[in-house]
VMD Tcl script that draws the C-alpha trace (Angstrom):
set ca {
  {-85.09 -178.43 166.81}
  {-84.51 -180.61 169.81}
  {-84.42 -177.61 172.18}
  {-87.78 -176.44 170.73}
  {-89.19 -179.91 171.26}
  {-88.09 -179.98 174.87}
  {-89.64 -176.63 175.59}
  {-92.83 -177.56 173.82}
  {-93.15 -180.69 175.88}
  {-92.30 -178.70 179.17}
  {-94.54 -175.79 178.29}
  {-97.08 -175.26 181.23}
  {-95.98 -178.67 182.62}
  {-92.78 -177.84 184.56}
  {-90.71 -175.01 185.48}
  {-87.52 -174.21 183.34}
  {-84.65 -171.88 183.94}
  {-82.67 -170.89 181.02}
  {-79.74 -168.47 180.57}
  {-78.30 -166.90 177.35}
  {-75.78 -164.29 176.54}
  {-77.61 -163.65 173.20}
  {-80.79 -161.27 172.95}
  {-84.09 -162.69 171.55}
  {-83.43 -160.69 168.35}
  {-80.42 -162.95 167.69}
  {-82.25 -166.28 168.28}
  {-83.50 -166.51 164.70}
  {-79.95 -166.61 163.39}
  {-78.77 -168.90 166.17}
  {-81.51 -171.44 165.44}
  {-81.45 -170.90 161.67}
  {-85.25 -170.63 161.56}
  {-87.03 -167.39 162.51}
  {-90.48 -169.14 162.93}
  {-89.15 -171.89 165.21}
  {-87.22 -169.18 167.31}
  {-90.40 -167.01 167.63}
  {-92.44 -170.07 168.76}
  {-89.82 -171.00 171.27}
  {-89.55 -167.46 172.58}
  {-93.29 -167.15 172.93}
  {-93.35 -170.29 175.04}
  {-90.40 -169.29 177.13}
  {-91.70 -165.81 178.01}
  {-95.16 -166.79 178.77}
  {-95.55 -166.97 182.49}
  {-91.95 -166.12 182.93}
  {-89.68 -163.82 184.92}
  {-86.83 -162.34 182.99}
  {-83.95 -161.30 184.96}
  {-81.37 -159.22 182.93}
  {-77.95 -159.33 184.53}
  {-75.39 -156.89 183.18}
  {-71.81 -156.71 184.17}
  {-68.51 -158.51 183.87}
  {-68.36 -162.47 183.47}
  {-67.56 -164.26 186.79}
  {-65.51 -166.71 184.71}
  {-63.40 -163.81 183.29}
  {-62.96 -162.42 186.83}
  {-61.94 -165.82 188.11}
  {-59.41 -166.02 185.14}
  {-58.03 -162.77 185.95}
  {-57.54 -163.78 189.53}
  {-55.91 -167.02 188.69}
  {-53.59 -165.22 186.14}
  {-52.45 -162.75 188.66}
  {-51.83 -165.48 191.25}
  {-49.68 -167.35 188.81}
  {-47.89 -164.38 187.44}
  {-47.39 -161.94 190.26}
  {-45.89 -158.67 189.40}
  {-42.12 -158.59 189.49}
  {-40.62 -156.41 192.19}
  {-37.99 -153.97 191.05}
  {-34.53 -154.47 192.42}
  {-33.67 -152.14 195.25}
  {-31.99 -148.88 193.94}
  {-28.68 -147.95 195.38}
  {-28.33 -144.76 197.30}
  {-24.66 -144.67 196.44}
  {-23.83 -142.11 193.53}
  {-23.11 -143.54 190.19}
  {-19.32 -143.59 189.10}
  {-19.86 -140.79 186.79}
  {-21.46 -138.57 189.51}
  {-18.55 -139.38 191.81}
  {-15.95 -138.48 189.15}
  {-17.60 -135.23 188.39}
  {-18.22 -134.22 191.92}
  {-15.88 -131.43 193.15}
  {-13.28 -132.63 195.79}
  {-13.39 -130.86 199.04}
}
mol new
graphics top color blue
foreach p $ca { graphics top sphere $p radius 0.5 }
foreach p [lrange $ca 0 end-1] q [lrange $ca 1 end] { graphics top cylinder $p $q radius 0.2 }
display resetview
């Protein structure tokens, strides 16, 4: 209700930038009032520019970078070029 009142007060009085990861269809459930959500959406989209951004979250990408920096992949120990004991025992003697 407070968000609706704020948007009602700012309607055609000041610019407002909002962002949401929810579609307008979900706002009725989020605000628990379909009528208020519809009125809010009506005020928001009148005289507006909608920018729909798709893609991976910057926060998740940052999280992956930090995790990779904190936990670098382990290097495998160098493998020996010397034949194993069993291979030496089974090898024919010259």
